[in-house]
Backbone as CSV, one residue per row, in Angstrom:
resi,resn,N_x,N_y,N_z,CA_x,CA_y,CA_z,C_x,C_y,C_z
1,MET,-6.070,-0.319,-5.149,-7.121,0.298,-5.619,-6.568,1.497,-5.007
2,ALA,-7.199,2.436,-5.451,-6.649,4.022,-4.762,-8.328,4.878,-4.643
3,ALA,-8.587,5.727,-3.783,-9.556,6.457,-3.790,-9.564,7.988,-2.933
4,ALA,-9.746,9.034,-3.042,-9.304,10.233,-2.554,-10.246,10.180,-1.659
5,LYS,-9.935,10.553,-0.519,-10.791,11.195,1.024,-10.357,12.315,1.106
6,ASP,-11.420,13.546,1.484,-10.664,14.892,1.762,-9.807,15.113,0.515
7,THR,-8.207,15.447,2.295,-6.926,16.072,1.767,-5.590,14.610,1.431
8,HIS,-6.344,13.289,1.353,-5.286,12.607,1.638,-5.700,10.999,0.290
9,LEU,-5.331,10.784,0.229,-5.115,9.596,-0.986,-5.102,8.275,0.026
10,ILE,-6.109,7.296,-0.141,-5.727,5.680,0.202,-5.730,4.848,-0.672
11,LEU,-4.760,4.505,-0.630,-4.119,2.516,-1.539,-4.419,1.728,-0.738
12,VAL,-4.976,0.702,-1.505,-4.991,-0.995,-0.754,-3.850,-1.591,-1.566
13,LEU,-2.213,-1.854,-1.296,-2.155,-3.082,-1.796,-2.482,-4.462,-1.515
14,ASP,-2.541,-5.245,-2.191,-2.407,-6.269,-2.199,-1.264,-7.623,-1.625
15,LEU,-0.355,-7.854,-0.870,0.332,-8.685,-0.729,0.080,-10.256,-1.986
16,LYS,-0.888,-10.417,-1.542,-0.975,-12.128,-1.359,0.023,-12.810,-3.209
17,PRO,-0.382,-11.587,-4.527,0.339,-12.321,-5.307,1.626,-12.319,-5.201
18,ASN,1.988,-11.989,-4.310,3.399,-11.823,-4.134,4.340,-12.693,-2.728
19,LEU,3.343,-13.092,-2.050,3.571,-13.543,-0.925,5.003,-14.701,-0.488
20,GLY,4.586,-15.132,-1.690,5.706,-16.258,-2.032,7.232,-15.938,-2.416
21,ASP,7.417,-14.777,-3.144,8.665,-14.154,-3.547,9.132,-12.904,-1.812
22,LEU,8.306,-12.685,-1.237,7.906,-11.628,-0.265,8.892,-13.045,0.609
23,ARG,8.660,-13.979,1.508,9.262,-15.013,1.945,10.004,-15.391,1.782
24,LYS,10.568,-15.853,0.760,11.697,-16.013,0.322,12.975,-15.198,0.524
25,SER,12.353,-14.113,0.299,13.127,-12.485,0.329,13.936,-12.571,2.005
26,GLY,12.947,-12.948,2.943,13.145,-12.960,3.827,13.993,-11.802,4.764
27,ALA,14.768,-11.213,5.501,14.550,-10.105,6.258,14.223,-8.623,5.144
28,GLU,15.209,-8.917,3.935,14.399,-7.443,3.294,13.169,-7.691,2.926
29,ALA,12.427,-8.660,3.133,10.891,-8.459,3.238,10.284,-6.891,3.299
30,SER,10.297,-6.373,4.386,9.609,-5.601,4.995,10.331,-4.319,4.032
31,ASP,11.670,-4.268,3.665,12.060,-3.361,3.324,11.533,-2.926,1.587
32,LEU,11.276,-4.535,0.902,11.182,-4.428,-0.108,9.232,-3.651,0.159
33,VAL,8.338,-4.086,0.878,7.077,-3.797,0.774,7.031,-2.134,1.075
34,ARG,8.110,-1.466,1.882,8.079,0.022,1.997,8.516,0.119,0.365
35,ALA,9.295,-0.204,0.135,9.750,0.767,-1.364,8.777,0.512,-2.834
36,THR,7.499,-0.614,-2.292,6.501,-0.995,-3.611,5.821,0.236,-2.855
37,ALA,5.451,0.343,-1.777,4.739,0.961,-1.391,5.029,2.833,-1.498
38,ALA,5.909,2.638,-1.250,6.989,4.541,-1.698,6.263,4.686,-3.229
39,SER,6.735,3.801,-4.150,6.293,3.807,-5.691,5.145,4.243,-5.874
40,TYR,4.447,3.411,-4.933,3.159,3.593,-5.557,2.439,5.167,-5.083
41,ALA,2.522,5.252,-4.128,2.357,6.851,-3.547,2.716,7.392,-4.623
42,LYS,4.250,7.870,-4.905,4.604,8.995,-5.527,4.218,8.921,-7.193
43,ASP,3.697,7.401,-7.378,3.641,7.729,-8.995,1.789,7.539,-8.803
44,TYR,0.956,7.658,-7.968,-0.736,8.147,-7.970,-0.428,9.563,-7.034
45,LEU,0.390,10.261,-6.784,0.586,11.579,-6.334,0.731,12.347,-7.555
46,ALA,1.481,11.754,-8.609,2.160,11.985,-9.733,0.745,12.347,-10.896
47,GLN,-0.608,11.870,-10.609,-1.289,11.629,-11.495,-2.318,12.605,-11.051
48,PRO,-2.756,13.552,-12.516,-3.579,15.016,-12.174,-4.784,15.071,-11.376
49,GLU,-5.526,13.425,-11.114,-7.088,13.391,-10.312,-6.068,13.139,-8.921
50,PHE,-5.375,13.319,-8.563,-4.689,12.899,-7.295,-3.442,13.909,-6.775
51,SER,-3.419,15.003,-7.716,-2.188,15.544,-7.603,-3.024,16.909,-6.323
52,SER,-3.726,17.135,-5.935,-4.158,17.910,-5.056,-4.511,17.415,-3.577
53,SER,-3.913,15.591,-3.374,-3.665,14.921,-2.196,-2.611,15.331,-1.556
54,LEU,-2.244,16.013,-0.370,-0.757,15.807,0.493,-0.543,15.142,1.046
55,LYS,-1.016,13.832,1.276,-0.599,13.004,2.173,-1.364,11.397,1.644
56,VAL,-0.573,10.251,1.323,-1.152,9.021,0.938,-0.946,8.070,2.135
57,VAL,-2.336,7.505,2.879,-1.687,5.832,3.660,-2.229,5.032,3.025
58,VAL,-0.977,4.065,2.743,-1.184,2.665,1.660,-1.226,1.253,3.123
59,TYR,-2.299,0.872,2.743,-3.122,-0.082,3.617,-2.822,-1.608,2.947
60,LEU,-1.301,-2.353,3.986,-1.323,-3.294,3.453,-2.022,-4.651,3.778
61,ILE,-2.250,-4.918,2.870,-2.916,-6.371,2.951,-2.658,-7.377,2.506
62,SER,-4.034,-8.825,2.509,-3.505,-9.527,1.444,-5.171,-10.896,1.561
63,VAL,-5.122,-10.732,0.566,-6.903,-10.520,0.149,-7.032,-12.668,0.280
64,GLU,-7.283,-13.212,1.495,-7.077,-14.464,0.883,-8.106,-15.538,0.269
65,SER,-9.646,-15.123,-0.354,-10.055,-15.644,-0.966,-10.725,-15.034,-2.044
66,MET,-11.735,-15.329,-3.173,-12.191,-14.925,-3.833,-14.072,-15.023,-3.731
67,ASP,-14.473,-14.754,-4.107,-16.370,-14.807,-4.424,-16.562,-15.906,-5.772
68,GLU,-17.688,-16.140,-6.271,-18.015,-16.764,-6.612,-18.243,-16.072,-8.313
69,TYR,-17.773,-15.036,-8.164,-17.518,-13.764,-9.981,-15.853,-13.428,-9.454
70,ASN,-15.208,-13.838,-8.757,-13.621,-13.860,-8.689,-13.630,-12.777,-8.917
71,ARG,-14.228,-12.041,-7.129,-14.157,-10.488,-6.875,-13.647,-10.812,-5.367
72,ALA,-12.514,-9.996,-5.044,-11.866,-10.349,-3.611,-13.075,-9.879,-2.599
73,LYS,-12.821,-10.940,-1.621,-13.457,-11.181,-0.426,-12.777,-10.546,0.945
74,PHE,-12.636,-9.217,0.967,-12.377,-8.650,2.031,-12.963,-8.747,3.417
75,ASP,-13.909,-9.505,3.699,-14.260,-9.922,5.365,-13.216,-10.903,5.832
76,GLY,-12.218,-11.441,5.152,-10.938,-12.753,5.074,-9.956,-12.238,4.842
77,MET,-9.445,-10.917,4.914,-8.503,-10.612,4.184,-7.251,-10.486,5.578
78,LYS,-6.478,-10.258,5.689,-5.101,-10.478,6.641,-4.422,-9.025,5.882
79,ARG,-4.152,-8.193,7.383,-3.433,-7.222,7.304,-2.209,-6.744,7.703
80,TYR,-1.769,-6.209,7.044,-0.229,-6.090,7.462,0.363,-4.532,8.056
81,GLY,-0.494,-3.643,8.235,-0.585,-2.538,8.824,-0.401,-1.453,7.578
82,THR,-0.460,-0.375,8.276,-0.396,1.062,7.555,1.174,1.478,7.278
83,ILE,1.171,2.350,5.811,2.414,3.005,5.390,2.324,4.571,5.594
84,ALA,2.295,5.573,6.020,1.803,7.045,5.468,3.200,7.988,4.859
85,PHE,2.879,8.309,3.406,3.782,9.530,2.927,3.049,10.797,2.642
86,GLU,3.434,11.656,2.498,3.344,13.188,2.961,4.389,13.275,1.623
87,LYS,3.360,14.609,0.751,4.194,15.268,-0.494,4.768,16.477,0.423
88,LYS,5.918,17.550,-0.230,6.630,17.994,0.576,7.700,18.720,-0.641
89,GLY,7.021,19.444,-0.829,7.184,20.665,-2.276,7.357,19.411,-3.518
90,ASP,8.462,19.076,-3.892,8.039,17.965,-5.341,8.942,16.340,-4.229
91,GLU,9.350,16.358,-3.115,9.014,15.252,-2.886,8.238,14.259,-1.808
92,VAL,7.963,13.070,-2.353,6.969,12.178,-1.141,8.290,11.874,-0.277
93,VAL,7.739,12.029,1.212,8.237,11.341,2.113,7.416,10.535,3.639
94,LEU,8.345,9.646,3.742,7.660,8.598,4.683,7.206,9.454,6.387
95,THR,5.979,9.009,6.140,5.955,10.151,7.853,5.437,9.644,8.764
96,GLU,4.939,7.775,8.425,4.249,6.881,9.336,4.642,5.441,9.180
97,ASP,5.182,4.380,9.328,5.426,3.494,9.684,4.999,2.265,10.642
98,LYS,3.553,1.633,10.257,3.026,0.950,11.154,3.199,-0.360,10.256
99,LEU,4.090,-0.801,9.342,4.391,-2.179,9.148,4.753,-3.267,10.500
100,SER,3.257,-4.185,9.798,3.932,-5.109,10.588,3.949,-6.953,9.706
101,PHE,4.240,-6.873,8.674,5.165,-7.664,8.297,6.448,-8.776,8.455
102,THR,5.958,-9.966,8.787,7.495,-10.313,8.582,7.165,-12.142,7.957
103,PRO,8.216,-12.507,6.825,7.793,-13.637,6.191,8.015,-14.825,7.125
């Protein structure tokens, strides 16, 4: 899920579909989450509708349940922190890492 807000972009990544694999990867799990967040940040900033954004804040969550229409129920989600990136020229660099994911 992505939304533009002022001069930055907000991304919400649901880790739930991959939690089993992340837990199996052990100590490398946090590195995989960071790499995935960076990949999404770069991909979204490359899209024309988000190219004016200077910063991306990635919220890492796990949606634990769905409603009767198979829509995510965000009130019961688990939060694993945020990771922020900024566009510096042609590069997207990590500027803030508040990830609190442990397998």
